[in-house]
C-alpha positions as CSV (number, residue, x, y, z in Angstrom):
1,M,-110.8,38.1,4.7
2,A,-111.2,34.1,6.0
3,L,-113.7,33.2,8.7
4,K,-110.9,32.7,10.8
5,E,-109.3,36.3,10.5
6,Q,-113.2,37.5,11.4
7,F,-113.7,35.0,14.0
8,V,-110.6,36.7,16.0
9,S,-111.9,40.3,14.9
10,F,-115.4,39.7,16.5
11,A,-114.0,37.4,19.5
12,K,-111.7,40.4,20.8
13,F,-114.4,42.9,19.9
14,G,-115.6,44.6,23.1
15,D,-112.9,42.7,25.4
16,T,-110.3,43.9,26.2
17,K,-109.0,40.9,28.1
18,A,-110.5,38.7,25.2
19,D,-107.5,36.3,23.4
20,G,-109.5,35.5,20.2
21,K,-109.5,31.7,20.9
22,T,-112.8,31.9,21.9
23,I,-116.2,34.1,21.4
24,T,-118.7,34.5,23.8
25,L,-123.0,34.2,22.7
26,T,-122.8,38.2,23.1
27,Q,-120.4,38.6,20.7
28,I,-122.2,36.2,17.9
29,D,-125.1,37.5,18.0
30,K,-123.2,41.1,17.7
31,W,-121.5,39.6,14.5
32,F,-124.8,38.1,13.2
33,K,-126.4,41.4,13.7
34,Q,-123.8,43.4,11.7
35,A,-123.4,40.3,9.1
36,Q,-127.5,40.4,8.5
37,V,-127.9,37.3,8.8
38,F,-130.9,37.7,11.4
39,D,-134.5,37.6,9.8
40,K,-137.9,36.1,10.4
41,K,-136.2,32.8,9.9
42,L,-133.6,33.3,12.3
43,T,-133.4,34.9,15.6
44,T,-131.1,35.2,18.7
45,T,-133.2,33.0,20.8
46,D,-132.3,30.5,18.2
47,T,-128.8,31.1,18.5
48,G,-129.1,31.1,22.3
49,I,-130.6,27.1,21.6
50,A,-127.8,26.2,19.2
51,F,-125.0,27.9,21.5
52,G,-126.7,26.2,24.9
53,K,-126.3,22.4,23.0
54,F,-121.9,23.7,23.9
55,K,-122.8,23.7,27.8
56,A,-119.7,26.6,27.9
57,K,-119.9,30.5,28.2
58,I,-117.5,30.0,25.1
59,I,-116.9,28.5,22.1
60,T,-113.6,27.9,19.8
61,L,-113.5,28.6,16.3
62,E,-113.6,24.5,15.5
63,N,-116.9,24.5,17.6
64,F,-118.3,27.5,16.3
65,E,-118.0,25.8,12.6
66,K,-120.1,23.3,14.5
67,F,-121.9,25.7,16.0
68,I,-123.3,27.2,12.6
69,D,-124.0,23.6,11.1
70,D,-126.0,23.1,13.4
71,L,-127.8,26.6,13.0
72,A,-128.1,26.3,9.8
73,G,-129.6,22.2,9.8
74,Q,-132.1,23.4,12.2
75,K,-133.4,26.3,10.0
76,K,-133.3,24.5,6.8
77,M,-130.3,27.0,5.7
78,S,-127.1,26.8,4.1
79,G,-124.3,26.7,6.3
80,E,-121.8,28.2,3.3
81,E,-125.0,30.9,2.8
82,I,-124.4,31.9,6.7
83,R,-120.3,32.0,7.0
84,Q,-120.1,33.9,3.5
85,K,-122.4,36.9,5.4
86,L,-120.3,36.4,8.7
87,I,-117.1,36.7,6.4
88,D,-118.8,39.9,4.2
89,C,-119.6,41.9,6.8
90,G,-116.4,43.9,7.4
91,T,-114.2,43.8,10.5
92,P,-116.7,44.9,14.4
93,G,-118.2,48.2,14.4
94,T,-120.4,50.3,16.2
95,T,-123.4,50.9,14.2
96,K,-126.4,52.7,15.0
97,T,-125.2,53.9,17.7
98,T,-125.9,57.2,19.5
99,K,-123.5,60.2,18.0
100,A,-122.2,63.0,20.3
101,V,-124.5,66.7,19.7
102,A,-122.9,70.0,20.2
103,T,-124.9,72.1,19.8
104,G,-126.7,74.4,22.3
105,G,-126.1,74.2,25.6
106,V,-123.4,71.4,25.3
107,E,-121.4,73.3,23.1
108,R,-121.0,76.4,25.1
109,L,-120.7,73.3,28.3
110,T,-117.5,71.9,26.5
111,D,-115.6,74.9,24.9
112,T,-113.2,75.5,27.9
113,S,-111.9,79.0,26.8
114,K,-115.1,80.0,28.7
115,Y,-114.3,78.5,32.0
116,T,-112.7,80.5,34.8
117,G,-111.5,80.2,38.4
118,A,-109.9,76.9,39.2
119,H,-111.3,75.2,36.3
120,K,-109.7,77.2,33.7
121,E,-106.6,76.0,35.5
122,R,-107.0,72.4,34.3
123,F,-106.7,73.1,30.7
124,D,-103.5,74.7,29.0
125,E,-104.4,76.9,26.1
126,S,-105.0,74.8,23.2
127,G,-108.1,73.2,25.6
128,K,-106.7,70.2,26.9
129,G,-106.5,68.9,29.8
130,K,-103.7,68.5,32.2
131,G,-104.7,66.0,33.9
132,L,-103.4,65.2,37.4
133,E,-101.2,68.4,37.0
134,G,-104.2,70.5,36.4
135,R,-105.9,69.3,39.4
136,E,-103.5,69.3,42.2
137,D,-104.3,71.9,44.6
138,I,-101.0,74.8,45.5
139,A,-101.1,75.2,49.3
140,D,-101.1,79.2,49.7
141,T,-99.5,79.7,53.3
142,S,-100.1,83.2,53.3
143,G,-103.3,83.3,54.9
144,Y,-105.5,84.7,51.7
145,V,-107.9,83.0,50.2
146,G,-106.3,81.8,46.1
147,G,-107.0,84.7,43.6
148,Y,-107.5,87.2,46.5
149,K,-106.2,90.9,44.9
150,G,-105.8,93.2,47.8
151,K,-103.4,90.8,49.9
152,D,-101.4,92.9,52.3
153,T,-103.8,96.4,52.0
154,Y,-105.8,95.6,55.6
155,D,-103.3,97.3,57.5
156,K,-102.6,100.5,55.1
157,K,-105.9,102.0,55.3
């Protein structure tokens, strides 16, 4: 995978409105972290300073190449070494994020088969939510509360 494809992938990562032609400092920092470019010599502060030289909130691929060369020159590193790490890091991903835990009370609360009353009506047999269809209240014009079992028995006593 070439640097251009990686640039587009990381430029779009986490931003639904992005077209992949420009990239922000935040996205660059995420990319550098994933590629393990940051070390004691190079930090996010250094990328912020180098990014600030472009006087823009976003930069293009052409300016990104200049950004890497400038950063490498400041820190006495090889620009090709940085580029190779960025290319080799793979597609954008979420690493070291918190995983959902389904133990103890969480498992019990997320089991839709144990729901009762009005909440039970919001899910089908498989446990999948019905969406708006499951949330709409059906008006009962009889005057009784929904779910009342003794309907029409009051006068018979």
